[in-house]
C-alpha positions in Angstrom: 149.6 -40.5 48.6 152.8 -41.7 47.4 154.1 -45.0 48.0 157.6 -46.8 47.6 158.2 -47.9 44.3 160.6 -49.9 42.3 162.1 -50.1 38.8 165.1 -50.3 36.5 167.6 -47.4 36.7 169.4 -49.2 33.7 166.4 -50.0 31.5 166.8 -51.4 28.1 165.9 -49.1 25.6 162.1 -49.6 23.5 164.1 -50.2 20.3 166.5 -53.1 21.6 164.3 -55.2 23.4 163.7 -57.7 20.7 167.7 -57.8 20.4 167.8 -58.0 24.3 165.4 -60.8 24.2 167.1 -63.1 22.0 170.6 -61.7 23.4 170.4 -61.4 27.0 173.4 -58.8 27.1 174.0 -56.0 29.0 175.5 -54.2 26.6 172.3 -53.1 25.2 171.6 -50.8 28.4 172.5 -47.2 28.7 175.2 -48.2 31.1 176.5 -51.1 29.4 177.9 -53.6 31.6 175.8 -53.5 34.2 172.5 -55.4 34.6 169.5 -54.4 36.5 170.1 -51.5 38.7 167.5 -51.2 41.5 166.0 -48.0 41.7 163.7 -47.3 45.2 161.7 -44.2 44.8 158.6 -42.8 46.5 156.7 -42.1 43.2 154.0 -44.7 43.4 150.8 -43.2 43.3 147.1 -44.3 44.7 144.0 -42.7 45.8 141.0 -44.0 47.6 137.5 -43.2 47.0 134.8 -44.3 49.2 131.0 -44.1 50.5 130.6 -44.7 54.1 127.3 -45.1 56.2 127.1 -45.9 59.7 123.9 -46.5 61.8 123.5 -47.2 65.2 119.9 -48.2 66.7 118.8 -49.1 70.6 115.1 -50.1 70.8 114.4 -51.7 73.9 116.2 -54.3 74.4 118.2 -54.4 71.2 121.4 -52.8 70.5 122.5 -53.0 67.0 125.1 -50.7 64.9 125.5 -51.5 60.7 128.7 -50.2 58.9 128.7 -50.1 54.9 131.3 -48.8 52.7 131.1 -48.3 49.3 135.0 -47.7 47.6 137.4 -48.0 45.4 141.3 -48.2 45.6 144.0 -47.5 42.8 147.3 -47.9 42.7 150.5 -48.5 40.3 152.4 -50.5 43.2 151.4 -52.9 45.7 151.3 -51.9 49.7 153.7 -54.0 50.4 157.4 -53.3 50.7 159.5 -56.4 49.6 161.8 -54.5 47.2 162.1 -55.8 43.5 161.1 -59.3 44.2 157.7 -58.1 44.7 156.2 -58.3 40.6 152.9 -55.8 41.7 155.5 -53.0 42.9 157.8 -53.9 39.9 157.4 -51.1 37.0 156.4 -53.2 33.8 157.7 -50.5 31.5 160.2 -47.6 33.3 159.0 -45.5 30.9 155.6 -45.9 31.3 154.6 -46.3 34.5 150.7 -45.9 33.8 150.8 -49.7 32.5 150.9 -50.8 36.3 147.9 -48.4 37.4 144.5 -50.2 38.5 142.6 -51.4 41.4 145.4 -52.1 44.1 145.2 -55.5 45.9 143.6 -53.6 48.8 140.6 -52.7 46.9 137.1 -54.3 48.1 134.5 -52.2 46.4 131.9 -53.7 49.1 132.4 -53.9 53.2 128.9 -54.5 55.1 129.5 -55.2 58.9 127.1 -55.2 61.5 126.8 -56.4 65.1 123.1 -56.9 67.1 122.6 -57.5 71.0 119.6 -58.5 72.1 119.3 -58.5 76.2 116.4 -61.1 77.3 114.4 -59.7 80.1 115.4 -60.8 83.7 111.6 -61.8 84.4 111.6 -61.2 88.1 107.9 -61.0 88.7 108.2 -64.6 87.9 108.7 -67.9 89.7 112.3 -68.8 90.8 112.5 -71.5 88.7 111.3 -69.5 85.6 113.5 -67.0 86.4 116.7 -69.1 86.6 115.8 -70.9 83.6 114.5 -68.2 80.8 115.5 -64.9 82.7 118.9 -63.3 81.8 119.7 -64.3 78.4 122.1 -62.4 76.4 122.7 -62.8 72.5 124.8 -61.2 70.3 125.8 -61.9 66.6 128.2 -60.1 64.1 127.8 -60.2 60.4 130.6 -59.8 57.9 129.8 -59.8 54.1 133.1 -58.5 52.0 133.9 -58.2 48.3 137.1 -60.1 47.3 140.2 -57.8 46.9 141.4 -57.5 43.5 143.7 -59.9 41.9 146.3 -59.4 38.8 147.4 -62.2 36.5 150.8 -62.8 35.8 153.2 -65.0 33.3 156.5 -66.0 33.9 159.0 -64.3 31.8 161.0 -67.8 30.5 160.8 -68.7 26.7 163.3 -71.5 25.4 164.5 -69.1 22.6 165.0 -66.1 24.5 167.3 -65.6 27.5 166.3 -62.1 27.9 162.9 -62.5 28.8 159.5 -62.5 26.7 159.2 -58.4 26.7 162.8 -57.8 26.7 162.5 -55.0 29.0 165.4 -56.8 31.3 162.9 -56.9 34.2 164.1 -59.5 36.9 160.9 -60.4 38.1 158.3 -62.1 36.3 155.8 -59.5 35.8 154.5 -60.2 32.1 150.7 -59.9 32.0 149.0 -61.9 29.6 146.8 -61.9 26.8 143.2 -61.8 27.5 140.7 -64.3 25.3 137.4 -62.2 24.4 134.4 -63.5 26.1 135.9 -65.5 28.3 134.9 -64.5 32.3 137.2 -63.9 35.6 135.4 -67.1 37.7 135.7 -70.8 36.5 132.7 -71.7 34.9 129.8 -73.9 36.4 130.6 -77.7 37.1 134.3 -76.6 38.0 136.1 -78.0 41.1 134.7 -75.4 44.3 138.6 -74.9 44.9 139.3 -73.6 41.0 138.5 -70.0 41.5 139.7 -68.8 38.4 139.2 -69.7 34.5 142.6 -70.5 33.1 140.5 -70.5 29.3 140.5 -66.3 30.4 143.9 -66.1 29.4 146.6 -67.1 26.9 150.3 -66.4 25.9 149.4 -67.5 22.4 150.4 -64.7 19.9 152.2 -62.4 22.4 154.9 -60.7 20.7 158.6 -61.3 22.1 160.1 -57.8 22.8 156.7 -56.3 23.5 154.2 -55.7 26.2 151.4 -58.0 24.4 150.4 -58.9 20.7 149.2 -56.8 17.7 145.2 -56.5 18.0 145.1 -58.1 21.3 144.7 -56.7 24.9 146.6 -57.4 28.2 145.4 -58.8 31.0 145.0 -55.3 33.2 145.7 -54.6 36.8 143.6 -55.8 39.2 141.0 -56.9 36.6 139.5 -60.0 39.1 138.5 -60.4 42.9 139.4 -62.9 45.0 137.1 -64.6 47.4 135.0 -62.6 49.3 133.8 -63.0 53.1 130.4 -63.9 54.3 130.8 -65.0 57.8 128.2 -64.8 60.6 129.5 -65.4 64.4 126.9 -66.2 67.3 127.3 -66.0 71.0 124.9 -66.8 73.6 124.8 -66.0 77.5 123.3 -66.9 80.3 123.8 -64.8 83.7 123.1 -66.3 87.2 123.3 -63.9 90.0 124.7 -65.8 93.1 124.5 -63.1 95.7 124.8 -59.6 95.5 128.1 -59.5 95.4 128.7 -62.6 92.9 127.4 -63.5 89.4 128.2 -66.4 87.2 128.1 -66.3 83.6 127.7 -69.1 81.1 128.9 -68.4 77.7 128.4 -70.5 74.2 130.4 -68.8 71.2 130.1 -69.9 67.3 132.4 -68.6 64.9 131.2 -69.1 61.5 127.8 -70.4 62.5 127.1 -71.9 59.6 130.2 -73.8 58.5 130.4 -72.1 55.3 133.7 -72.2 53.6 135.9 -69.3 53.7 138.7 -68.9 50.9 141.5 -66.8 51.1 142.2 -64.8 48.8 145.6 -62.9 47.9 146.7 -59.8 50.1 150.1 -58.4 51.1 152.9 -60.9 50.3 150.6 -63.9 51.2 149.6 -65.6 47.6 146.6 -68.1 48.7 145.5 -68.3 44.9 148.3 -69.4 42.3 148.2 -66.0 39.7 151.2 -67.3 37.6 149.3 -68.7 34.2 152.4 -70.2 33.0 156.2 -70.7 34.5 157.5 -71.0 30.5 156.4 -70.9 26.7 157.4 -71.9 23.4 159.1 -69.4 21.2 158.2 -69.5 17.9 161.6 -67.4 16.5 162.6 -69.7 13.4 161.6 -70.5 10.1 163.4 -73.7 8.9 161.7 -76.9 7.5 163.8 -79.2 10.3 161.3 -81.4 11.4 163.1 -81.7 14.7 162.9 -77.8 15.2 159.9 -77.4 17.2 160.6 -73.5 17.4 159.8 -73.3 13.3 156.9 -72.0 12.1 157.4 -73.9 9.0 157.5 -77.0 10.9 154.0 -78.8 11.1 155.0 -81.2 14.0 155.4 -77.6 16.0 152.8 -75.9 17.8 154.8 -72.9 16.2 153.3 -74.0 12.9 151.9 -71.4 11.0 152.2 -68.5 13.9 153.4 -65.5 13.7 157.1 -65.2 13.8 158.7 -64.1 17.0 155.8 -64.9 19.1 155.1 -67.7 21.9 153.2 -70.3 22.4 151.8 -73.5 24.6 152.9 -76.9 23.7 153.2 -79.9 25.7 156.5 -78.8 27.2 155.4 -75.3 27.9 151.6 -75.1 28.8 149.7 -73.3 31.6 150.3 -74.0 35.3 148.0 -77.3 36.5 147.6 -75.1 39.4 146.7 -71.6 38.1 143.5 -70.1 39.7 143.5 -72.7 42.7 142.3 -71.4 46.4 145.4 -73.4 48.4 143.7 -72.1 51.9 140.6 -71.2 53.7 139.9 -69.9 57.1 138.7 -72.7 58.9 135.7 -74.4 59.4 133.0 -73.8 62.5 134.2 -73.3 65.8 132.3 -73.5 69.1 133.7 -72.8 72.5 132.1 -72.5 75.8 133.1 -71.3 79.3 132.3 -70.6 82.8 133.0 -67.0 84.1 132.6 -66.0 87.6 132.2 -62.0 88.5 132.7 -60.4 91.7 
């Protein structure tokens, strides 16, 4: 399936990206004097593979249906249509669209849903009291268990000594993907606050080379490498039917949504960002070699976080560090809800 994708029709050549990062000059672009030119085209690739199973059964007073999907959705763009303001739809490198390819935002590997309805006996052969109190009940439940959608991690392009952005590619969005720290999982470690979904220590910008899309010998965060919170929800309903006359019936209903009152965190999908996936908003550029004690960008200043760092790389320091709310969940699906009602049927 070809999807709408956005790129730069006037991209900075790879050989000029380091210069552009420092100079932020459009003279380095193919069409000198012009900046970022939005190119929207139906060139995005996506594919979807799935194994789907459905089972229906009726056993005496029980009706049941079970559905399961095992799938994978891959794409090099996003499902939303918000122009080049959507960093997931904007090509990181116009010359290499494959850098954007991976599990899409709608990728949910496992989806299981079921519904079960039980009709209790009417007890017509019993006395009026037993028939009225114990007969004619209906019970139903809906189960939904779903994997979380895929998440991609980004970093802002801002670096104090490189006005053209970290990569120097001239993109107008923060679509830089940070480096991965080996051995660190996506999920926050045990003991973290419940709302801390992602592990901030899995990613870093330390050592990221200015003018490139990464660092020497280091792996970048891949597209869709983590998962947002899934769904584990149970709804339950209870009905009691009363026959008043041949024409009139009355039904009492009680319905429980999120029966077990389980916290259901919301993930990121479409344009809704319920988890902060921006690792940091700015980084320190290690771009000078002076010995001045006031030059905090020097790799030769012992007081700087850049001390002994490779030249033209970035790092974190007190002024340029991780986003304090990175990886935190901001919304949920709400607590248990109970509603009841009385319905007359005629």
